[in-house]
VEXGUGU-398370 format. One record per residue (C-alpha): x, y, z. Coordinates in steps of 0.001 Angstrom, whole numbers, plus 500000, padded with zeros to 6 digits. Each point is the difference from the previous one (the first is absolute). Layout:
residues N
XYZ;...
//
This chain:
residues 314
362209218063307477;502306502639500585;502985500174498239;503121499763502324;504273501057499197;502600497788500239;501282498936503600;503243500131500425;501727498082503754;501549502434502450;503162498672499246;499964500749496288;499500503743500992;502458500075502301;501974498714497764;499471503067497511;500504502354502761;503270498399500888;501094500228496850;498417503273498529;501859502407501911;503361498925498950;499577499326496660;498435503343499514;503097501226501339;502601497980497935;497920500790496492;499595503865500982;504052499974501104;501024498520497058;497843502157497783;501222503051501163;503313498550499774;499801499853496388;498480503281499633;502362501530501847;503064498484498456;498699501340496720;499295503621502019;503580499863501195;501405499157496619;498503502597497940;498444502954502088;503326500761501030;502857502062498026;503131497224499541;502626503321500271;498778502071502662;497498497400502639;497144502736499587;496725499433499485;498992500162496051;497282502910498819;497386497699499487;499946496691501874;497996496814498672;499903498018502519;499571502136502785;496465499786500330;499326496540499341;503220498973502907;497900502099502679;496443498697498750;501011496046500155;501566500790503395;497278502168501472;497378496840498321;502186497342501845;500026501797503273;495756500847500352;499323496549498813;502432498603502787;498346501784502494;496545499841499045;501042495884500189;501396500122503390;496802501480501123;497430498290501561;498642497410503262;503289498667501058;500575497958503075;501666501673502955;503368499667501273;500267501111503632;504398499084500900;499657496772497656;502703500498497688;500261495853499560;496403499748498922;500182503191497496;503129498905498072;499834496493500332;500823498131496468;497489497874499244;501459498555496619;503645499134499557;500325503412496858;499544502424502552;502726498505502625;502260499530497111;499570503522498826;500437501161503105;502956498291500768;501649501168496693;499424503320501273;501645499780502744;503096498185498288;500139503503497297;500313502050502980;502429498231501701;502269499799496747;499763503441499415;500768501004503292;503310497628499887;500560501050496123;500042504104501473;502377498711503022;502321498130497569;499962502901497820;500688503130502549;502945497866501897;501959499864496439;502781501729499058;499780503359499665;499863499902496048;497778497088499721;497375501451502529;496985501606499210;499565503389498833;497585500888502916;503076499949502542;500586503651499082;499342501487503336;500242498460503433;495929500595500471;499281497771497191;502352497483500965;498428499801503612;496529499576498443;501277497216497412;501603498020502773;496662499991501884;497920499330496876;502187496854499341;499610498705503320;496256500715500458;499619498901497072;501499496756500655;497895499391503542;496491500870498477;501372497642497808;500497497444502577;497000501016502040;497713499419496850;501152496689499679;499866499025504016;496742501655499916;497746497709497692;501838497231501758;498299501571503252;496691499718498341;499904496835499566;500083499089503777;497428500018502749;499251503343501611;500074503749499270;503361501196497805;501770503553501880;502950500977499002;501557502632499392;501825498327497140;497023501066497822;500534503961500362;503664499864498556;498507500379496068;498702503010500875;503249501479501118;501774498519496763;497653502503498188;500804502700502116;503765499572499223;499227499387496808;498278503828499398;502870501632502146;502423497999498126;498621501483496613;498901502997501038;503264502122499236;500200498477496079;496054501147499816;500329503043501267;502854500975497600;497216499059496441;498243503014499067;497735497458498008;497653498632502315;498494497689497929;503401497840500120;499530499197503559;496150500567500844;499140496378499541;502980498441502182;499101502247502681;496167498971499579;500651496335500656;502581500211502846;497241502430501754;496993497686499029;502328497215501584;500921501930503283;496279500585500885;499627496594498632;502876498400502549;498140501834502587;496488498571499765;501348496361499676;501999499586503381;496488502082501677;498412496851500045;502373498626502366;499874502741502538;496119501385499254;496751500242497920;501242498997496563;498587502822497459;499377497185497048;498697502051497319;502871502567500705;502542497312499958;498510498095496621;500529503305498093;502853501225500917;501880496562499780;498764499374496541;500300503347499150;503851499996501013;500184496856497940;498491501631496850;501672502971499913;503857498075500886;499141497625496856;499746503489498059;503520500815501264;501392496401499097;501639501470496465;502267502468501293;503083499231500194;502994500688502641;501996497559502464;498900496765500622;499425500413503487;497196502302499396;498000497640497469;500357497290502814;498208502426502569;497624501030497956;498675496256498767;500731498749503495;497192502754501156;497743499469497599;500210496300500009;499262500101504125;497368502781499613;497768497693497161;500034497419502684;498999501622502908;497314501482497502;499138495974498980;499748498851503827;498263503109501219;497087499835496986;499320496369501144;500223499790503491;497944503227499928;497331498423498028;499532496911502817;497453500136502976;501431500909502925;500764496790502957;496418499436501607;499544501267503801;499124496567500785;502973497748498694;498584496881498600;500436496214501675;503784498882500344;501411503755499459;501621502128502659;500605503824499914;503519499642499286;499465498312496517;497936503027498969;502293502347501175;502383498191497792;497359499044496651;499116502345497932;495805499990499236;499762496801502182;496777498182498982;498843502426496965;497779497343498236;498577498675503736;500796498092503342;502710497867499637;499820495799501115;501252499697503173;503456498832499861;503576500392499889;500761501536496836;502749502747499770;499476503618499282;500449500845496285;503366501877501675;501125497848502275;
//
């Protein structure tokens, strides 16, 4: 009699996929954070701020970052369910954990934008040093206002995905504008720094988040690219975690942490929903087309009994 290996139920396989990608992003991000902290503390001259002649932590830092990004890329590839103009089906949070994580990210973005606006409108002697030029002042006001709107939009969006029908709104595009304005507001400081290593990781984190914030809303308006969205959202979260040790204004910490939590939630929900079968072409008894439009992975385990049971995101 041929030996057979252990057989795992389909539900447990989906659970592994749902947690594996964001889990690797968090663990890899924390590992990179610890090494980068040692890198910044030991591989730069404390007086001049220039790199030392023989850095000890540069290669381990870049090596860990490369390994984490490659692992995330490999985990993002594979066979996934297709989503065509189906934002709610792709990012519906089936467990409260992802719902709370996304809401926390939205609240932090809102708080970060509010801190920028409050600090900007203080008296000049108490305001931020970044108000030195008119251009930077306008950018900071825009960054604060858009961050407030983006945080509110994230909270409204995660509530809307729990209703019947697919959600489409301009609110879901606002996190991408936050990233664009953030890069523009930081450009003047980064351009003056002759040491690229000082701002390489903050720039990389924002650029990855910018691409992820473009791919995520695309699910609502066209065919979603599941592997690309999984990779860039998880990679942006991982590199963002590597930057959490950097000091600075409170609004910077709030914006960074808000984007990280939201992108981790988007990664987890998309990984879960993309691993489920698409709704059947022939609907089970008792179901209407509107039910499948609002029910991610309708009847993944087989036909449901003829009843008036509500869908899981009603």
